[in-house]
C-alpha positions in Angstrom: 183.4 51.7 70.3 182.1 51.0 67.0 178.4 50.9 66.1 177.6 47.7 63.8 174.0 47.6 62.3 173.0 44.0 61.6 169.8 42.7 60.1 167.9 40.1 62.0 165.6 39.2 59.1 167.5 39.7 56.2 166.2 39.9 52.7 166.1 36.7 50.6 164.2 34.7 48.4 162.0 31.9 49.5 160.2 29.1 47.9 157.5 26.7 48.8 157.1 23.2 47.5 153.6 22.6 48.5 151.6 23.6 45.3 150.1 21.3 42.9 150.5 21.6 39.2 147.0 22.8 39.0 147.7 25.6 41.4 150.7 26.7 39.4 148.6 26.7 36.1 145.6 28.4 37.6 144.7 32.4 36.8 146.8 34.7 39.0 145.2 37.3 41.6 142.3 35.5 42.8 141.1 35.0 46.2 139.0 32.1 47.3 135.0 32.8 46.9 133.6 34.9 49.8 137.0 36.0 51.0 138.6 39.4 51.1 141.1 39.9 48.6 142.9 43.3 49.5 144.4 44.5 52.6 144.4 48.2 51.9 146.4 48.3 48.5 147.8 44.9 48.9 146.2 42.2 46.7 146.0 38.7 48.8 145.5 36.2 46.2 145.0 32.4 46.9 146.8 30.4 48.4 147.2 33.4 50.8 144.2 34.4 52.4 142.9 36.6 55.2 141.8 34.2 58.0 142.2 30.5 58.3 139.1 29.6 56.1 140.5 31.8 53.1 144.2 30.4 52.8 145.5 27.0 51.8 147.1 26.3 55.3 148.3 28.2 58.4 151.5 29.3 56.8 149.7 31.4 54.3 147.2 33.0 56.9 147.4 36.8 56.5 146.1 39.2 59.4 145.0 42.4 58.0 145.7 45.2 60.7 143.2 47.9 59.8 144.0 50.1 62.9 147.2 51.2 61.1 147.2 53.8 58.3 147.5 52.6 55.6 146.3 49.0 57.0 149.1 46.4 57.4 149.1 42.9 56.1 151.0 40.6 58.4 152.1 37.0 57.8 151.0 35.2 61.2 153.1 32.4 60.8 156.4 34.1 60.6 155.1 37.5 61.9 156.3 39.8 59.3 154.5 42.5 57.3 153.9 41.9 53.8 154.9 44.7 51.3 153.5 42.9 48.2 152.4 39.4 46.7 152.7 38.9 43.1 152.8 35.5 41.4 155.6 36.7 39.3 157.7 38.1 42.0 156.5 36.4 45.1 155.7 37.8 48.5 157.8 40.8 49.8 157.9 41.3 53.6 159.5 43.9 55.8 162.3 43.0 58.2 164.0 45.4 61.0 167.5 46.4 61.0 169.0 45.8 64.7 171.9 48.2 65.8 174.6 46.2 67.9 177.6 47.7 69.5 180.7 45.5 69.0 184.3 45.6 68.1 184.4 41.9 67.5 182.5 39.2 65.9 178.9 39.6 66.3 176.2 36.7 65.5 172.7 37.4 64.7 170.2 35.0 66.1 169.2 32.3 63.9 166.6 32.6 61.2 164.2 29.8 61.5 161.5 28.8 59.0 161.1 25.2 60.3 157.5 24.1 60.5 156.6 26.3 57.4 156.5 25.4 53.7 159.2 27.9 52.9 162.8 27.4 52.0 165.7 29.4 51.0 166.4 29.4 47.5 168.5 31.2 44.8 170.0 34.2 46.9 173.0 36.4 47.0 174.7 36.7 50.2 175.8 40.3 50.5 177.9 42.2 52.9 178.7 46.0 53.3 181.2 47.6 55.2 185.0 48.3 55.4 187.4 45.4 56.1 184.6 43.4 57.2 184.0 39.5 56.8 180.6 38.1 56.7 179.7 34.4 57.3 176.6 32.3 56.9 176.6 29.4 59.2 175.0 26.1 59.3 172.2 25.2 61.7 174.7 24.2 64.5 177.0 27.0 63.9 180.1 24.7 63.2 180.6 25.1 59.6 180.3 28.4 57.4 178.4 28.0 54.3 179.4 31.2 52.8 182.1 33.7 53.7 182.1 37.2 51.9 184.9 39.8 52.6 184.1 43.4 52.0 187.5 45.7 52.0 187.9 49.3 51.7 191.3 50.2 49.8 193.2 53.2 49.3 191.4 55.2 51.9 188.0 54.4 50.4 185.0 54.4 52.7 181.5 53.2 52.9 180.2 56.5 51.1 181.8 55.6 47.8 180.9 51.9 47.1 181.1 51.2 43.4 178.4 48.9 42.1 179.5 47.5 38.8 176.4 46.5 36.6 174.5 46.3 39.9 176.9 43.8 41.6 179.1 44.3 44.6 182.8 44.1 43.2 184.2 43.6 46.6 185.3 47.2 47.2 183.4 48.1 50.4 180.7 45.8 49.2 180.9 41.9 48.5 178.4 39.4 47.4 178.7 35.6 47.2 176.4 33.4 45.0 177.3 30.1 46.6 174.5 30.2 49.2 172.9 27.0 49.5 169.3 26.5 48.5 166.6 24.7 50.3 167.7 25.7 53.9 165.2 26.6 56.5 167.5 27.7 59.3 170.6 29.8 59.1 172.8 32.3 61.2 174.9 35.2 59.9 177.8 36.9 61.4 180.1 40.0 60.9 183.8 40.4 62.1 186.9 42.3 61.3 189.3 40.7 58.9 192.4 40.1 60.9 195.4 42.4 60.2 193.2 45.1 58.6 191.9 47.9 60.5 188.0 48.4 60.3 186.4 51.6 59.8 183.8 53.3 61.7 180.2 53.3 59.7 177.3 51.3 58.8 177.9 47.7 58.4 175.3 45.3 57.1 175.0 41.5 55.9 171.8 40.3 54.3 170.5 37.9 51.6 168.9 39.5 48.7 166.8 38.4 45.6 168.9 39.7 42.6 166.1 41.4 41.0 165.2 43.2 44.4 168.6 44.2 45.0 169.2 45.6 41.6 166.2 47.6 41.5 166.7 49.1 45.1 170.3 49.5 45.2 171.4 52.1 42.8 174.0 53.9 44.7 175.8 53.7 47.9 173.4 56.3 49.4 170.6 53.8 48.9 172.3 51.3 51.3 172.9 54.1 53.8 169.4 55.3 53.8 167.7 52.1 53.9 165.2 52.3 57.0 164.5 48.6 56.5 165.4 45.6 54.6 162.9 43.6 52.8 162.6 39.8 52.7 161.4 38.4 49.5 159.3 35.2 49.7 159.5 34.0 46.3 156.5 31.7 45.8 156.7 28.6 43.5 154.0 29.9 40.7 156.1 31.0 37.9 159.8 30.6 39.3 161.2 27.9 37.1 163.8 26.8 39.7 161.1 26.3 42.1 159.0 24.5 39.7 161.9 22.2 39.0 162.5 21.4 42.5 159.0 20.6 43.1 158.9 18.4 40.2 161.9 16.6 41.2 160.8 16.1 44.7 157.5 14.9 43.5 158.9 12.5 41.0 161.3 10.9 43.7 158.5 10.5 46.2 156.5 8.9 43.3 159.1 6.6 42.2 159.5 5.4 45.8 156.0 4.9 46.3 155.8 3.1 42.9 158.6 0.8 44.2 156.8 0.1 47.4 153.7 -0.8 45.6 155.6 -2.9 43.2 157.0 -5.0 45.7 154.0 -5.2 47.6 151.8 -6.2 44.9 154.0 -9.2 43.9 156.2 -7.7 41.5 159.3 -9.7 42.6 157.1 -13.0 42.4 155.9 -12.1 39.0 159.4 -11.5 37.9 160.4 -14.9 39.4 157.5 -16.7 37.5 158.3 -14.8 34.3 162.0 -15.5 34.5 161.4 -19.4 35.2 159.1 -19.9 32.4 161.9 -20.7 29.6 160.5 -18.2 27.3 157.1 -20.0 27.3 155.2 -16.9 28.4 153.9 -14.4 26.2 155.2 -10.8 26.6 153.0 -8.3 28.4 152.9 -4.5 28.4 153.6 -2.9 31.8 151.3 0.0 31.9 151.9 3.3 33.9 149.3 4.2 36.6 148.5 7.5 35.2 148.0 6.0 31.7 145.4 3.7 33.2 143.8 6.5 35.6 143.4 8.6 32.3 141.9 5.8 30.3 139.3 5.0 33.1 138.5 8.5 33.8 140.2 8.0 37.3 138.2 4.8 37.5 134.7 6.5 37.4 131.8 4.5 38.6 130.2 5.0 35.3 133.0 3.0 33.7 132.3 -0.1 35.8 131.6 -3.2 33.3 131.1 -5.6 36.4 132.3 -6.9 39.7 134.2 -10.5 40.1 135.5 -12.5 42.8 139.0 -10.9 42.6 137.9 -7.3 41.7 136.1 -4.6 39.6 136.4 -4.4 35.8 136.3 -0.8 34.1 136.1 0.1 30.6 138.9 2.4 29.4 140.3 4.1 26.3 144.0 4.1 25.7 146.0 6.9 24.3 145.9 5.1 20.9 142.1 4.9 20.8 142.0 1.2 21.7 139.3 0.0 24.2 140.4 -2.1 26.9 139.1 -3.6 30.1 140.9 -2.8 33.2 140.6 -5.1 36.2 141.2 -3.3 39.6 141.9 -6.1 42.0 140.7 -6.1 45.6 143.7 -7.7 47.3 143.8 -7.5 51.0 145.9 -10.5 52.0 149.1 -12.8 50.6 146.8 -15.4 49.3 144.9 -13.3 47.3 148.0 -11.7 46.0 149.1 -14.9 44.8 145.9 -15.4 42.7 146.6 -12.0 41.2 150.1 -13.2 40.3 148.8 -16.5 39.2 146.3 -14.8 36.9 149.1 -12.8 35.2 151.0 -15.9 34.7 148.3 -18.1 33.5 147.2 -15.7 30.9 150.6 -15.1 29.5 150.8 -18.6 28.6 147.5 -18.7 26.6 147.2 -17.5 22.9 143.8 -18.8 22.1 141.1 -17.0 20.0 138.4 -18.1 22.5 140.3 -16.8 25.6 140.3 -13.2 26.7 143.7 -12.0 25.9 145.7 -10.3 28.5 147.3 -7.1 27.3 149.3 -6.1 30.3 149.3 -5.2 34.0 150.3 -2.2 36.2 151.8 -3.2 39.6 152.8 0.6 40.7 149.4 1.4 42.3 147.9 0.9 45.7 146.0 -2.3 44.2 147.3 -4.1 41.1 145.7 -3.8 37.8 145.3 -6.0 34.8 144.5 -4.9 31.3 142.6 -7.2 28.9 141.3 -6.8 25.4 137.7 -5.2 25.6 134.7 -7.8 25.1 131.8 -5.6 24.2 128.7 -7.8 24.5 129.2 -8.9 28.0 128.6 -12.3 29.7 126.7 -15.3 28.4 124.8 -15.3 31.8 123.3 -11.8 30.7 121.8 -13.2 27.6 120.5 -16.4 29.2 118.9 -15.1 32.4 118.2 -11.3 31.7 115.4 -9.8 29.4 117.5 -8.7 26.3 115.3 -7.8 23.3 118.2 -6.5 21.3 119.5 -10.1 20.6 118.1 -13.5 21.4 120.3 -16.3 21.5 119.2 -19.0 19.0 119.7 -22.6 19.4 122.4 -22.6 16.9 124.2 -19.6 18.5 123.9 -21.7 21.8 125.5 -24.8 20.2 128.3 -22.5 18.8 129.3 -20.8 22.1 129.2 -24.1 23.8 131.7 -25.6 21.1 133.9 -22.4 21.4 133.9 -22.5 25.2 134.6 -26.2 25.3 137.4 -25.9 22.9 139.0 -23.0 24.9 138.9 -25.1 28.1 140.2 -28.2 26.3 143.1 -26.3 25.0 143.9 -24.9 28.7 143.8 -28.7 29.8 145.8 -30.3 27.2 147.2 -28.0 24.4 148.8 -25.3 26.5 152.6 -25.8 27.7 151.4 -26.5 31.2 148.0 -27.8 31.9 145.9 -25.2 33.3 142.6 -25.9 35.4 140.3 -23.0 35.6 138.3 -23.8 38.5 135.4 -21.4 38.0 133.9 -22.2 34.9 130.4 -20.4 34.8 128.3 -18.4 32.3 129.3 -15.2 33.9 133.0 -16.0 33.0 132.2 -16.7 29.3 132.0 -13.5 27.5 130.7 -12.7 24.0 132.7 -10.4 21.5 131.3 -8.2 18.8 130.4 -11.3 16.9 128.8 -13.2 19.8 131.9 -15.5 19.8 132.8 -17.1 23.1 135.6 -15.8 25.2 136.7 -17.7 28.4 137.6 -15.1 31.1 138.6 -14.6 34.8 141.6 -16.7 35.6 142.1 -15.4 39.2 141.5 -19.1 40.7 143.1 -21.0 38.0 146.0 -23.3 38.8 148.6 -24.7 36.5 149.6 -28.4 37.5 152.0 -31.2 36.2 150.6 -33.7 33.7 148.8 -36.7 35.1 148.6 -35.2 38.5 145.9 -33.9 40.8 146.3 -30.7 43.0 145.5 -30.7 46.6 144.2 -27.3 47.5 144.0 -25.7 51.1 141.1 -23.8 50.2 138.2 -25.0 47.7 137.4 -22.3 45.3 134.6 -21.8 42.8 130.9 -20.8 42.7 128.2 -22.7 44.3 125.8 -24.3 41.6 128.6 -25.1 39.6 131.1 -26.5 42.1 132.3 -30.0 41.4 130.9 -32.0 44.5 133.8 -34.4 44.5 136.2 -31.5 44.5 134.3 -29.8 47.3 134.6 -33.0 49.4 138.1 -34.0 48.7 139.9 -30.7 48.0 141.4 -32.6 45.1 141.5 -30.5 41.9 141.5 -32.3 38.5 140.7 -31.5 35.1 137.4 -33.3 35.6 136.3 -30.4 38.0 136.1 -28.1 35.0 134.3 -30.7 33.1 131.7 -30.7 36.1 131.2 -26.9 35.8 131.0 -26.8 32.1 128.2 -29.6 32.4 126.3 -26.9 34.4 126.8 -24.5 31.8 125.5 -26.8 29.0 122.2 -27.2 31.1 122.0 -23.5 31.5 122.1 -23.2 27.7 119.4 -26.0 27.4 117.1 -24.8 30.0 117.7 -20.9 30.2 117.7 -21.2 34.0 120.1 -20.2 36.7 122.3 -22.7 38.4 120.0 -22.0 41.6 116.7 -20.6 40.8 113.4 -20.0 42.6 110.2 -22.3 41.9 106.9 -20.9 41.7 106.5 -21.9 45.5 109.5 -19.7 46.1 111.8 -22.5 46.9 115.6 -22.5 45.8 116.2 -25.3 43.6 119.5 -26.7 42.1 119.4 -26.7 38.5 121.6 -30.0 38.4 119.1 -31.8 40.6 116.1 -30.5 38.5 117.8 -31.6 35.2 118.7 -35.0 36.7 115.1 -35.6 37.8 113.8 -34.5 34.4 116.2 -36.9 32.4 115.1 -39.9 34.6 111.5 -39.1 34.3 111.8 -38.6 30.4 110.8 -34.9 30.7 113.8 -33.2 29.0 111.7 -31.1 26.6 109.5 -29.9 29.6 112.8 -28.0 30.8 114.0 -26.6 27.2 114.0 -22.8 27.1 110.9 -21.3 25.8 113.1 -19.0 23.7 114.5 -22.0 21.7 111.9 -24.6 22.1 110.1 -23.8 18.8 113.3 -24.0 16.6 115.8 -26.7 18.3 116.5 -29.8 16.8 115.0 -32.5 19.3 117.8 -34.9 18.4 120.5 -32.4 19.1 119.0 -31.4 22.2 119.0 -34.8 23.4 122.5 -35.5 22.4 123.5 -32.1 24.3 121.4 -33.4 27.4 123.1 -36.7 27.4 126.5 -35.0 27.1 125.7 -32.8 30.0 124.5 -35.8 32.3 127.8 -37.5 31.7 129.7 -34.3 32.6 127.7 -34.1 35.8 128.5 -37.5 36.9 129.3 -37.5 40.7 132.2 -39.7 40.0 134.9 -37.6 38.2 136.4 -40.9 36.6 133.3 -41.5 34.7 133.0 -37.8 33.1 134.5 -37.3 29.8 137.5 -35.1 29.2 137.0 -31.5 27.9 138.7 -32.7 24.6 136.0 -35.3 24.3 133.2 -32.9 25.1 134.8 -30.2 22.5 134.9 -33.1 19.9 131.3 -33.9 20.4 130.1 -30.4 20.2 132.2 -29.7 17.2 130.8 -33.0 15.6 127.4 -31.5 16.0 128.3 -28.2 14.3 130.1 -30.0 11.4 126.9 -32.1 11.0 124.7 -29.2 10.8 127.0 -27.6 8.3 127.2 -30.7 6.2 123.4 -31.0 6.0 123.1 -27.4 5.1 125.3 -27.8 2.5 124.0 -31.2 1.1 120.5 -29.8 1.2 121.0 -26.4 0.1 117.7 -25.3 -1.6 116.0 -28.2 -0.7 115.6 -27.7 3.0 112.7 -25.7 4.2 114.1 -22.7 6.2 111.1 -23.0 8.6 111.8 -26.6 9.4 112.2 -27.1 13.2 114.0 -30.4 12.9 117.2 -31.6 11.2 118.0 -35.3 11.2 121.4 -36.1 12.6 121.0 -39.6 12.8 123.7 -40.6 10.2 126.3 -38.9 12.5 128.1 -40.6 15.4 128.9 -37.6 17.7 131.6 -39.5 19.5 133.6 -40.2 16.5 137.2 -39.0 16.0 136.8 -35.9 14.2 139.9 -33.5 13.3 139.4 -30.5 15.4 140.5 -26.9 14.8 142.6 -26.2 17.8 141.4 -22.4 17.8 145.0 -21.5 18.5 146.2 -18.2 16.7 149.1 -18.5 14.5 150.7 -15.3 15.5 151.9 -14.2 19.0 151.8 -10.5 19.8 154.2 -8.8 21.9 153.2 -5.9 24.3 
């Protein structure tokens, strides 16, 4: 009867795909704070640790048996003794040699790493013995992954195995590098080669990390005298192959997740919208999620510029140094998802110097992102209703801002390829750039409609205080709804009051009602903002007030169009410039009134359409 010595836990290299890049790049050999870093002479660096509170997770939990001499470190999860842990070489553990009596094939019980983060990786499959065939089987034992034949010829025996350059040449010892990687369960076996007579002596089969095998097996006697075979658990830290597998796995998961988010965030809908535009939409850049995370310091609260109805806006800096505003949407249902895609499509159609420019979008994140040009001076609302000693909006500045905003809205209504109704015109959606020029923003609730058609909405959207009463009652959206909202903004510019404000008796009053009452009673100048009352032109103020009153007519048909509003405001500005040029050197700079009686503010004056002559591709 032949005695065959087999190995139950044979030596091989394992990797773990759990570690994050920061772990791989961290300094080696450090245990967690307040944790023991040695068991006897064995260093226990993180992610390994002695006790559950000191390791990354259960698989790296080490038990230090101090009753032994010297102390023994045991990996609890796989119940094996640690010999060493090094970040360059991995973790080495002991496995016993099991003697078995057999003349025929013998199978070793499967080795199972299921439920742990470890995988078999980059090993030799080595067999030692005369006329012996070693196999490594799949999990179900039906197919051999690797076969290795060890033959003793010309009377050679196990005692004179020749290792050529550290390799088993096949003479009494064979090796196979075809062992598959990333397995967690395997089964090995030994059997006599048919037609060849086996010889007595020690027979072994094992997996070995090449570095371990070359350093430990210098001669045949080393194999015969091995009391144990070691199991090398190669950790991912500095193993190039392991790191590559980790990156590949992470990349695949990331790609799948991004595809999932892209579809969920309306990417297919956006593609349909853009493809059906017949080239009328401006190209926008598609940003990567990590690029915008870096730009906003991972959406740090310190970068928040403001909160809107459709999301939060963050200040960010791209790799090229440009400053942008990143809008992180708060989409929770399909209707709001449609609003987001609608904003992308709307902004892609607009190329106007008084409209906030869309630079691009990102759909591969959990919530979609829009990237705009950064407008540094905030909202018109801030300068009208919040104390700001750095900059006071003069009367002339208010006229100019009103004219610029009206021109932008007029462009949306009539000059764009498809008429666009904003639906949420208000002072918080009019931004001021570095030169305090107006920029109309926030198109999340906008709608593009066919020319000469109204749009019946299933849900009225807008902001109370600015909302067109006719639209609110009928749900019929027309361009005159934006005209009404802009009329409220004009009254804000005149009065400096909010659309809904508190009186001295703490009553909430509608600014529109207050304005109309003042106009009917002939008390317009009682509501003029104190900041500009001293230098505003009374005739101009009267013209602006009358224009606002027309915009606020309850019957939409009786309101002017935004083009008419823009023309009238432009006429006021042109009249001021004309008078200033005509009377240069003659007009007292401290004069609080300039006559505009010679100008008819409703006349047909050629307008600067404010459209940019160049289109940029992102």
